C-alpha positions in Angstrom: -0.4 16.7 6.8 -2.3 14.6 4.2 -1.3 10.9 4.1 0.2 11.1 7.6 -2.9 9.1 8.4 -1.9 6.4 5.9 0.2 4.7 8.6 -0.6 1.0 9.1 -3.8 1.1 11.2 -5.7 -2.1 12.1 -8.2 -1.3 9.3 -5.5 -0.7 6.7 -3.5 -3.8 7.7 -6.6 -6.0 7.5 -7.6 -4.6 4.1 -4.1 -5.3 2.8 -4.0 -8.8 4.2 -7.3 -9.3 2.5 -5.9 -8.2 -0.8 -2.9 -10.5 -0.3 -5.2 -13.4 0.5 -7.1 -12.8 -2.7 -4.3 -12.2 -5.1 -1.2 -14.2 -4.0 -1.4 -16.9 -6.6 -0.5 -15.8 -10.1 -0.3 -19.3 -11.5 -3.8 -20.5 -10.6 -6.6 -19.9 -13.1 -9.8 -18.5 -11.6 -11.8 -18.2 -14.8 -14.2 -21.1 -14.0 -14.3 -20.8 -10.2 -17.0 -19.3 -8.1 -15.7 -16.1 -6.5 -16.0 -17.3 -3.0 -14.2 -20.5 -3.9 -11.5 -18.4 -5.6 -11.0 -16.3 -2.4 -10.9 -19.4 -0.2 -8.3 -21.3 -2.3 -6.0 -18.3 -2.7 -6.2 -17.6 1.1 -4.8 -21.1 1.8 -2.1 -20.7 -0.8 -1.1 -17.3 0.6 -0.6 -18.7 4.1 1.4 -21.7 2.8 3.6 -19.4 0.8 4.4 -17.0 3.7 4.8 -19.9 6.2 7.6 -21.4 4.0 9.4 -18.1 3.1 11.1 -16.4 6.1 11.9 -13.3 4.1 8.2 -12.7 3.4 7.3 -13.3 7.0 9.9 -10.8 8.1 8.5 -8.1 5.8 11.4 -8.0 3.4 10.5 -5.0 1.1 12.3 -6.3 -2.0 10.7 -9.7 -1.8 7.3 -8.3 -1.0 7.5 -6.0 -4.0 8.3 -9.0 -6.2 5.3 -10.9 -4.8 3.0 -7.9 -5.3 4.1 -7.3 -8.9 4.0 -11.0 -10.0 1.4 -12.6 -7.8 -1.0 -9.9 -6.6 -1.4 -7.2 -9.3 -2.7 -9.7 -11.9 -5.7 -10.2 -9.6 -6.5 -6.5 -9.0 -8.2 -4.0 -11.3 -5.6 -1.5 -10.2 -6.6 1.1 -12.8 -10.2 1.1 -11.4 -8.9 1.3 -7.8 -6.7 4.2 -8.6 -9.3 6.1 -10.6 -11.9 5.6 -7.8 -9.4 6.7 -5.2 -8.6 9.9 -7.1 -12.3 10.6 -7.8 -13.7 13.0 -10.4 -10.2 14.6 -10.9 -9.1 11.4 -12.6 -11.1 12.3 -15.7 -9.3 15.6 -16.1 -5.8 14.3 -15.5 -3.5 13.8 -18.4 -2.4 10.3 -19.4 1.0 11.1 -17.9 -0.5 12.3 -14.6 -2.7 9.1 -14.5 0.4 6.9 -15.0 2.3 8.8 -12.2 -0.7 8.5 -9.9 -1.1 4.8 -10.5 2.6 4.1 -10.0 2.8 6.1 -6.8 -0.4 4.7 -5.4 0.9 1.2 -6.1 4.2 2.0 -4.3 2.3 3.4 -1.3 0.4 0.1 -1.0 3.5 -2.0 -1.6 5.3 -0.3 1.3 2.3 -1.1 3.5 2.2 -4.7 2.4 5.6 -5.3 3.9 4.2 -4.5 7.3 1.0 -6.5 6.8 2.4 -9.6 5.2 4.2 -10.8 8.4 0.9 -11.2 10.1 -0.6 -13.6 7.6 0.5 -16.7 9.4 -1.2 -15.4 12.6 -4.7 -15.4 11.2 -7.2 -17.7 9.7 -9.7 -16.6 7.0 -13.2 -17.9 6.9 -14.9 -17.2 3.6 -18.7 -17.1 3.9 -21.1 -18.6 1.3 -21.8 -16.1 -1.4 -25.2 -14.8 -2.2 -26.1 -14.0 -5.8 -26.3 -15.5 -9.3 -23.5 -17.4 -11.0 -24.0 -15.1 -14.0 -23.3 -11.9 -12.0 -20.3 -9.9 -13.3 -19.8 -8.0 -10.1 -20.2 -9.7 -6.7 -19.7 -9.1 -3.0 -17.8 -11.9 -1.1 -17.8 -11.7 2.7 -15.2 -13.2 4.9 -14.0 -13.1 8.5 -10.4 -12.8 9.8 -9.7 -14.7 13.0 -6.6 -14.1 15.1 -5.8 -12.4 18.3 -8.8 -10.4 19.6 -12.2 -10.1 18.1 -12.9 -11.5 14.6 -12.7 -8.9 11.8 -15.4 -8.8 9.1 -13.8 -8.3 5.6 -15.8 -7.9 2.4 -14.4 -8.0 -1.2 -15.9 -6.4 -4.3 -14.9 -8.5 -7.3 -15.6 -8.2 -11.0 -15.4 -10.8 -13.7 -13.1 -9.9 -16.6 -13.6 -11.1 -20.1 -11.2 -12.4 -22.7 -7.9 -14.2 -22.4 -7.3 -12.7 -18.9 -10.7 -13.8 -17.7 -11.2 -14.5 -14.0 -12.2 -12.6 -10.9 -10.4 -9.3 -10.0 -10.7 -7.2 -6.8 -11.5 -3.5 -7.0 -12.4 -2.6 -3.4 -12.4 -4.0 0.2 -14.5 -3.2 3.3 -13.2 -3.9 6.8 -15.1 -2.9 9.9 -17.4 -0.8 7.8 -14.6 1.1 6.0 -14.0 0.8 2.3 -10.3 1.0 1.4 -10.7 3.0 -1.8 -13.1 5.5 -0.2 -10.7 6.0 2.7 -8.0 7.1 0.2 -10.4 9.1 -1.8 -11.2 11.4 1.1 -7.5 12.0 1.8 -6.6 12.5 -1.9 -9.5 15.0 -2.3 -8.0 17.3 0.3 -4.7 17.4 -1.5 -6.3 17.9 -4.9 -8.5 20.7 -3.6 -5.5 22.4 -2.1 -2.8 21.8 -4.7 -4.3 20.0 -7.7 -3.3 16.7 -9.3 0.4 17.6 -9.5 0.2 18.4 -5.8 -1.2 15.0 -5.0 1.5 13.3 -7.1 4.2 15.3 -5.3 2.8 14.4 -1.9 2.7 10.7 -2.8 6.3 10.8 -4.1 7.4 12.5 -0.8 5.5 10.0 1.3 7.0 7.0 -0.6 10.5 8.4 -0.3 10.0 8.8 3.4 8.7 5.3 3.7 11.6 3.8 1.8 14.0 5.2 4.4 12.3 3.4 7.3 
C-alpha cells in the first residue's frame, strides 16, 4: 500500500536529521549569514540541545512536536515542500484541500522526526564550503554526516526570503542521490492517480493515526 514505504529508512532518517540540523534554532537570526555558515552553526546548536535534553534523545513525540513547530518550521518553506511533493495536482486542489495536505504531511514528518532525533548525538556534520555568489537567492549547500559506517553525503537546497522574516529557508534535501520531496512525490502521485486528492488526504490521515499508536 502507498506510504507503507514511508517507514524510517536510512535515507529518510538522514534527510530528517539534516532538516533538524538546519532548523533547530528558532532564536538565531540567519538574515546576514552565508548559507553554509548558517547550516554549520545550527548543526552545532542542534547537537547541544539534544545532548542536554533526555526527552528529545529518547524520541519523545510530544517534545519533538514542540521542537518541530517552534524551532524547525520557521526555517522551512513548508508550503513549497508540500506543493512540490503533491505535484501538478496541488494547483487544482481547493484551499481547504491544500491546508489538509500541508497539515497531514507535516504530521507525517513529525512522527518520523521522533525516530531520527535520537540519533543526532551519534553523528558529526561537516558542512562543505559553498560554491556560488553571495547575491544568489537559491543555493545548494553540501555536507557530510559522519557516524557509524560510511559517511553520508547530504545536500540542502535553500532559498533566501525577503522582508521581516528574511533569512535562509530549506525546501529540499538530497541524501545518497535521493531528493526527499521527489521521493514523496512519486508515492503521492500513485495515490492521486488512483483516488484523487481526497484519497491522498485520507491515506495520510490513516497513516498518521496508525503511527500515533506505535
